[in-house]
C-alpha positions in Angstrom: 16.4 148.1 -115.2 14.0 150.4 -116.4 13.4 154.5 -116.3 12.7 156.0 -113.2 11.7 159.6 -112.8 11.9 162.1 -109.8 11.8 166.3 -109.2 14.0 168.7 -108.4 14.2 172.5 -108.7 16.2 175.0 -110.8 16.8 178.6 -109.6 16.5 181.3 -111.9 17.8 184.3 -109.9 15.4 184.0 -107.4 12.7 182.0 -108.9 12.8 178.4 -108.6 12.0 176.2 -111.6 10.8 172.9 -111.4 13.2 170.5 -113.1 12.3 166.7 -113.8 15.3 164.0 -113.6 14.8 161.0 -115.4 17.2 158.2 -115.3 17.4 155.1 -117.4 19.6 152.4 -116.3 19.9 149.9 -119.7 21.7 147.9 -121.9 25.2 149.1 -123.4 28.5 150.3 -122.7 28.9 151.1 -119.1 28.8 154.5 -118.0 26.8 157.3 -116.8 25.7 160.2 -119.4 24.5 163.6 -118.0 22.0 166.0 -120.6 19.9 168.6 -120.0 22.4 171.8 -120.1 24.6 170.8 -117.1 27.0 173.2 -115.9 30.7 172.6 -114.6 29.9 171.6 -111.1 26.4 169.6 -112.1 28.6 167.7 -114.7 30.9 166.9 -111.8 27.7 165.0 -110.1 28.1 161.7 -111.7 31.5 161.4 -110.0 30.0 162.6 -106.4 26.8 160.7 -106.8 28.7 157.2 -108.0 31.2 157.7 -104.6 28.4 158.3 -102.5 26.3 155.5 -103.3 29.2 152.5 -103.0 29.9 154.1 -99.5 26.5 153.9 -98.6 27.0 149.9 -99.5 24.7 150.2 -102.5 25.1 148.8 -106.3 26.3 150.8 -108.1 24.6 149.3 -111.9 27.0 148.3 -114.3 25.3 149.4 -117.5 24.8 152.5 -119.4 22.9 155.3 -117.3 21.7 158.2 -119.0 19.7 160.8 -116.7 17.9 163.7 -118.4 17.0 167.1 -116.6 13.9 168.3 -118.6 13.0 171.2 -119.5 16.2 170.6 -121.9 16.6 173.9 -123.0 16.4 175.7 -118.9 20.3 175.7 -118.0 21.1 174.0 -115.0 23.6 175.3 -112.2 24.9 174.3 -109.2 25.0 170.9 -107.2 21.6 170.9 -105.6 20.8 168.5 -108.2 23.4 165.5 -106.8 20.6 163.7 -104.3 17.6 163.9 -107.0 20.1 162.5 -109.4 21.0 159.7 -106.8 17.8 158.4 -106.1 16.7 158.4 -109.6 19.0 155.9 -110.4 18.5 154.1 -107.6 14.8 154.0 -108.3 15.8 153.0 -112.2 17.8 150.1 -110.4 15.1 149.0 -108.2 16.9 149.7 -104.9 13.9 151.9 -104.1 10.7 151.9 -105.6 9.8 154.0 -108.3 6.2 155.4 -107.3 8.0 156.3 -103.6 10.0 158.9 -105.5 7.9 160.1 -108.5 6.0 162.9 -106.5 8.3 164.5 -103.6 11.3 166.9 -105.0 14.7 166.3 -104.0 17.5 169.3 -103.2 20.9 168.6 -102.0 24.4 168.0 -102.1 26.0 164.6 -101.8 29.6 163.7 -99.9 31.8 161.4 -100.8 31.1 159.4 -98.4 26.8 159.5 -98.7 26.6 162.4 -96.3 24.1 165.3 -97.6 25.1 168.6 -97.4 23.5 172.1 -97.3 23.1 174.4 -100.8 22.4 177.5 -101.2 18.8 179.1 -102.4 16.6 176.1 -100.7 13.8 178.8 -99.6 13.6 179.9 -103.2 13.7 176.7 -104.5 10.9 175.3 -102.1 8.1 178.3 -103.1 8.6 176.7 -106.2 7.8 173.3 -105.0 5.5 175.3 -103.4 3.1 176.3 -106.3 2.4 172.6 -107.3 0.3 172.4 -104.2 0.9 170.6 -101.5 4.6 168.5 -102.0 6.9 167.1 -99.9 10.4 168.5 -100.4 13.5 166.4 -99.2 16.3 168.8 -98.3 19.3 168.6 -96.3 19.5 168.8 -92.3 21.5 171.9 -92.4 18.7 173.9 -94.3 15.5 172.1 -92.3 15.0 175.5 -90.6 15.0 177.7 -94.1 12.5 175.1 -95.9 10.1 175.1 -93.4 9.4 178.8 -94.1 7.6 177.6 -96.4 3.5 177.2 -95.7 1.8 173.8 -97.0 5.2 172.3 -97.5 5.6 169.0 -95.9 9.5 168.7 -95.3 11.9 166.1 -94.6 15.3 166.5 -93.2 17.6 164.4 -93.9 21.8 163.8 -93.4 23.0 161.1 -95.2 22.0 158.6 -98.3 21.3 155.6 -96.4 19.1 157.2 -94.1 16.6 158.6 -97.1 17.0 155.3 -98.8 15.7 153.5 -95.7 12.8 156.2 -95.6 12.3 155.3 -99.1 11.5 152.2 -98.6 9.4 152.1 -95.4 7.8 155.3 -95.7 8.5 155.9 -91.7 9.6 159.6 -91.0 13.3 159.7 -90.4 14.5 161.0 -87.5 15.9 164.2 -87.5 19.4 164.3 -87.8 21.6 166.6 -85.8 22.1 170.3 -87.7 25.3 171.0 -86.6 27.1 167.6 -87.9 26.1 169.5 -90.9 28.6 171.7 -92.8 27.3 175.5 -94.3 27.6 176.4 -97.7 30.4 178.4 -98.2 29.7 182.1 -98.4 30.5 184.5 -101.4 30.8 187.5 -99.2 30.9 188.1 -95.4 27.1 189.1 -95.4 26.7 192.2 -94.3 23.1 192.4 -93.6 22.2 194.3 -90.4 23.7 196.9 -88.4 25.3 196.7 -85.1 22.3 196.0 -82.2 24.0 198.3 -79.9 23.6 201.3 -81.7 21.3 204.1 -81.3 20.1 207.8 -82.4 20.7 209.1 -79.2 24.5 208.6 -79.6 24.4 211.5 -82.2 24.9 214.8 -81.3 25.0 218.6 -82.5 23.1 217.0 -85.8 19.3 218.0 -85.3 18.5 218.5 -88.9 20.5 215.3 -89.8 18.1 213.2 -87.7 15.3 214.7 -88.5 16.0 213.9 -92.3 16.7 210.4 -90.7 13.4 210.1 -89.5 11.7 211.7 -92.5 13.4 209.0 -94.8 12.4 206.1 -92.1 8.9 206.7 -92.4 8.7 207.3 -96.1 11.2 204.8 -97.4 12.8 208.1 -99.1 16.4 208.3 -100.1 18.9 210.6 -98.8 22.2 212.5 -99.5 24.5 214.0 -96.4 27.3 216.4 -97.5 29.8 217.5 -94.8 33.5 217.0 -93.7 34.6 213.9 -91.5 33.7 213.4 -88.1 30.0 215.1 -88.6 28.5 211.9 -87.4 27.9 211.0 -90.9 28.7 207.1 -90.8 26.7 206.8 -87.6 23.8 208.6 -88.9 23.3 206.0 -91.5 24.2 202.9 -89.1 21.3 204.1 -87.4 19.2 204.3 -89.7 17.7 200.2 -89.6 17.0 201.0 -86.0 14.1 203.4 -87.0 12.6 201.0 -89.1 9.8 198.5 -88.5 9.9 195.0 -88.8 9.6 192.9 -92.3 6.2 192.0 -93.2 6.0 188.3 -93.7 6.2 188.6 -97.6 8.8 191.0 -97.1 11.2 189.0 -95.1 10.5 185.9 -97.1 11.5 188.0 -100.3 15.0 189.1 -98.5 15.8 186.0 -96.9 15.4 184.6 -100.3 17.6 186.9 -101.7 20.0 186.3 -98.9 19.7 182.2 -99.3 20.6 182.4 -103.0 23.9 185.0 -102.2 24.9 182.1 -99.0 24.3 184.8 -96.9 21.9 184.7 -94.3 22.8 185.1 -91.3 23.8 181.7 -89.1 21.3 180.4 -86.6 19.0 183.1 -88.4 16.3 181.2 -91.7 14.4 184.5 -91.6 15.5 187.7 -91.8 13.2 190.1 -90.1 14.9 192.8 -89.4 15.5 195.4 -92.5 19.3 194.3 -94.3 21.7 197.0 -94.3 24.5 196.8 -96.9 27.8 198.9 -96.9 29.7 198.3 -99.8 33.6 199.7 -100.1 34.2 202.1 -102.9 36.4 199.6 -104.6 33.3 197.6 -105.3 32.8 196.5 -108.8 29.7 197.0 -110.8 29.2 193.2 -110.6 29.2 193.7 -106.9 27.3 196.3 -106.7 24.7 195.8 -109.1 25.0 191.4 -109.4 26.7 189.5 -111.9 29.0 186.4 -112.8 30.2 184.6 -115.4 28.4 181.5 -115.0 26.2 182.2 -112.2 24.7 184.9 -112.0 24.3 186.4 -107.9 22.4 189.1 -106.4 24.5 192.2 -105.9 24.3 194.9 -102.9 21.3 196.5 -104.4 19.8 193.1 -104.0 20.7 192.3 -101.2 19.6 195.5 -100.0 15.7 194.9 -100.7 13.5 196.1 -98.5 16.2 198.1 -96.5 19.2 200.1 -96.6 21.9 201.0 -99.2 24.7 202.8 -97.6 27.7 204.3 -99.9 30.4 206.1 -97.7 32.8 208.5 -99.6 30.0 208.2 -102.7 32.5 210.3 -104.9 34.9 207.4 -104.6 33.0 204.7 -106.0 33.3 204.8 -110.0 31.1 207.1 -112.2 29.8 204.1 -114.0 28.8 202.0 -110.7 26.9 205.1 -109.7 25.0 205.6 -112.5 23.8 201.6 -112.4 22.1 203.0 -109.8 19.6 204.6 -111.6 17.6 201.9 -112.6 16.9 199.8 -109.6 16.1 203.6 -107.8 13.0 203.8 -110.1 11.8 200.4 -111.2 12.3 198.8 -107.6 14.5 195.6 -109.3 17.4 195.0 -111.7 17.8 193.1 -114.8 21.7 191.2 -115.3 21.6 190.3 -119.0 24.9 187.6 -119.6 25.6 185.4 -122.3 24.0 182.8 -120.2 20.7 185.0 -120.3 18.9 187.6 -118.5 17.8 187.5 -114.4 15.9 190.1 -112.8 16.7 190.2 -109.0 14.0 192.6 -107.1 15.8 195.8 -105.7 13.4 198.1 -103.9 16.2 200.2 -101.1 16.4 203.3 -99.7 20.0 204.9 -100.6 21.4 207.0 -98.4 24.8 208.6 -99.7 27.6 210.1 -97.8 30.2 212.9 -99.6 33.0 215.0 -98.4 32.5 218.7 -99.9 36.2 217.9 -101.8 39.1 215.8 -101.8 41.2 217.1 -98.8 37.9 216.6 -96.5 38.9 219.8 -94.7 36.5 222.4 -93.0 36.2 225.7 -94.0 36.6 226.6 -90.9 39.2 229.0 -88.1 40.8 225.8 -87.6 41.3 223.8 -91.0 41.9 225.1 -93.9 40.6 224.0 -97.6 43.1 223.9 -100.4 41.3 222.7 -102.7 40.1 224.8 -105.5 36.8 225.6 -106.8 37.4 223.5 -109.9 38.6 220.6 -108.1 35.2 220.4 -106.0 33.3 220.9 -108.2 35.1 217.7 -110.2 34.7 215.6 -107.0 31.3 216.3 -106.6 30.2 216.5 -109.9 31.5 212.1 -109.8 27.7 212.0 -108.3 26.0 212.7 -112.0 22.8 215.4 -111.9 20.6 212.3 -113.2 21.6 210.3 -110.0 20.9 213.3 -107.6 18.0 214.1 -109.3 16.6 210.2 -107.6 17.7 211.5 -104.1 14.8 212.7 -102.4 16.5 214.5 -99.4 19.8 216.3 -99.5 21.3 217.3 -96.2 24.2 219.7 -95.3 26.3 218.4 -91.8 28.9 221.2 -90.6 30.7 220.6 -87.4 29.4 221.6 -84.1 31.2 223.7 -81.2 31.6 222.2 -78.0 28.3 224.5 -76.6 25.9 223.5 -79.2 26.7 219.9 -79.0 26.2 219.8 -75.1 23.0 222.4 -76.3 21.4 219.8 -78.3 21.9 216.9 -75.7 18.4 217.8 -74.3 16.7 217.5 -77.1 18.4 213.9 -78.5 16.0 210.5 -78.7 16.5 207.5 -78.3 15.6 204.6 -81.5 13.2 203.5 -79.5 11.4 206.9 -79.4 11.5 207.6 -82.7 11.0 204.1 -84.3 7.5 204.6 -82.8 6.0 207.6 -84.3 8.2 206.3 -87.7 5.5 202.8 -87.3 2.7 205.2 -86.4 3.5 207.5 -90.1 3.9 204.1 -91.9 0.7 202.7 -90.5 -0.8 205.9 -91.8 0.4 205.3 -95.1 -0.5 202.0 -95.3 -4.3 202.9 -94.4 -4.1 205.5 -97.1 -3.0 203.2 -99.7 -5.3 200.2 -98.7 -6.2 198.1 -101.7 -3.1 198.9 -103.9 0.0 197.3 -104.0 2.0 200.0 -102.5 2.6 200.2 -98.2 4.8 203.6 -98.5 5.3 206.7 -100.3 8.2 206.5 -101.9 6.4 203.9 -104.0 3.5 205.4 -105.1 4.2 206.1 -108.8 4.0 209.5 -110.1 0.8 208.8 -112.0 -1.0 207.7 -109.0 0.4 210.3 -107.2 -0.6 213.3 -109.1 -4.5 211.5 -110.1 -5.1 210.4 -106.4 -2.8 212.1 -103.9 -2.4 215.5 -105.0 -2.0 218.1 -102.5 -3.9 221.2 -102.7 -3.3 223.8 -105.0 -2.2 225.9 -101.8 0.3 223.6 -100.7 1.6 223.1 -104.4 2.5 227.1 -104.6 6.1 226.8 -103.2 7.2 223.7 -105.7 5.2 225.1 -108.9 6.4 228.3 -108.5 10.6 226.3 -108.2 9.1 224.2 -111.3 8.4 227.7 -113.2 12.3 229.0 -112.8 13.6 225.4 -113.5 15.2 225.1 -110.0 13.0 221.8 -109.9 12.3 219.2 -111.9 9.1 217.1 -113.0 11.2 214.3 -111.3 12.3 216.4 -108.4 8.2 217.7 -107.9 7.4 214.3 -107.3 9.7 213.3 -104.8 9.2 216.0 -103.4 5.2 215.4 -103.0 6.1 212.0 -101.2 8.4 213.7 -98.8 5.5 216.3 -98.0 3.3 213.1 -97.4 5.3 211.2 -95.0 5.8 214.8 -93.3 2.2 214.7 -93.0 2.0 211.2 -91.9 4.3 212.2 -89.2 2.5 215.4 -88.2 -0.7 212.8 -88.3 -2.5 215.6 -90.7 -5.0 214.1 -93.4 -3.2 215.9 -96.1 0.1 217.8 -96.3 -0.3 221.8 -96.1 2.5 224.8 -97.1 4.1 224.3 -94.2 4.8 220.4 -95.3 5.6 221.5 -99.0 8.2 224.1 -97.6 10.0 221.7 -95.7 10.0 218.8 -98.5 11.3 221.2 -101.1 14.0 222.9 -98.7 15.1 218.6 -98.2 15.2 218.4 -101.7 17.2 221.3 -102.4 19.6 220.7 -99.8 18.9 224.4 -98.2 17.9 222.8 -94.6 21.6 222.9 -92.6 
């Protein structure tokens, strides 16, 4: 009996960090000691590992066993280290060759009967392991489809401990076990990742300005606020925004899949998320649910689950004001940092924010049929829950009103389906990508302010409407940047080389909310 070493991966946010697992089986009082900052779930691994080995008919060493997880200063959480700990002990006890376990990475949770169960975060873990070059990663069969998404990595799916030991002893490729026999890890919350597949923009009739605003948002990645009474189609419009967006490119798809893998919200039978996610939390959601958090394990929140997609806040004034204001930092930086006593974790959070709100608490339209009884003070207080700094970060604001029967019938001949609009959106995004070639940005909404005014500033004539509003104080410096970005998107949709005064006027009207 001696010391054996193998490797596993610890997740810090959505980044995988290599962990060396050492097992020393030697003389002393019989027992197993786990060191290296394990959490409660990891401390319980000693019981799971022992039962799994005994029930797989392998002898449990009647000796002192010390398992060390290096680096010791890195907190380790979760049950994905079970398999690496078991393999290290088997190597130290001489059951498997120690040299065979030194290089591969082992991920998986052990059942008491020796089965290897699926775990969260396999994709970012394998991505972390892949930084070491051509490596071999042993994963649960339930996570095999997710693991093989990483190129240049040899993935060995296993279903139970005996199958793994036989492979380590003989070196033969293990047969792929039946995936349906594996149990998927439970999700922290039900997935809210995509809109319904049968929705179409053609379903929304009577809101031509809002449909146009939705197209501009999809083409440039802009934020939108819709204000209007119930029944005007605000929720319908937001749910149809994902149908206008193109598929995610490979690197974005891997980012999104890694986040949902960590959160445990990957859709079943879909190892890679190729469509932009759509996340719509309830207005009772806490700051931790929206931004991310947790007492021991920091989990991504709704802003990260909506990364490269859409975050829709229906009835936005009903959210806690602290929750709404917490959105300001990720809207600017495209990432969110969650700080807890256990450390700080940064998650990506670049999303399109769609806000929908009623004009007052009673939600009655001011027309001949419904009379709003809310006083002006009550209305201001209600809309005032959306702070000025937050609204300053919204690129486009649209007021939607109830349409008459005649208006609904007249608008039907102008309605376009999602496929038609998505083609224009894709063409506009390709123009923007060609203009931004050689940079790290792919859409107009991502261009930073300094680059926007240095390299992509419209002509003086086109800037004249915005500078006039800037001089009068109706437009802020941040608002100016957002108007210019929307103007470029309008130019891309019109197949123009640069925005003119028509585009800047339209973009300014959307930012001020004068289009209705």
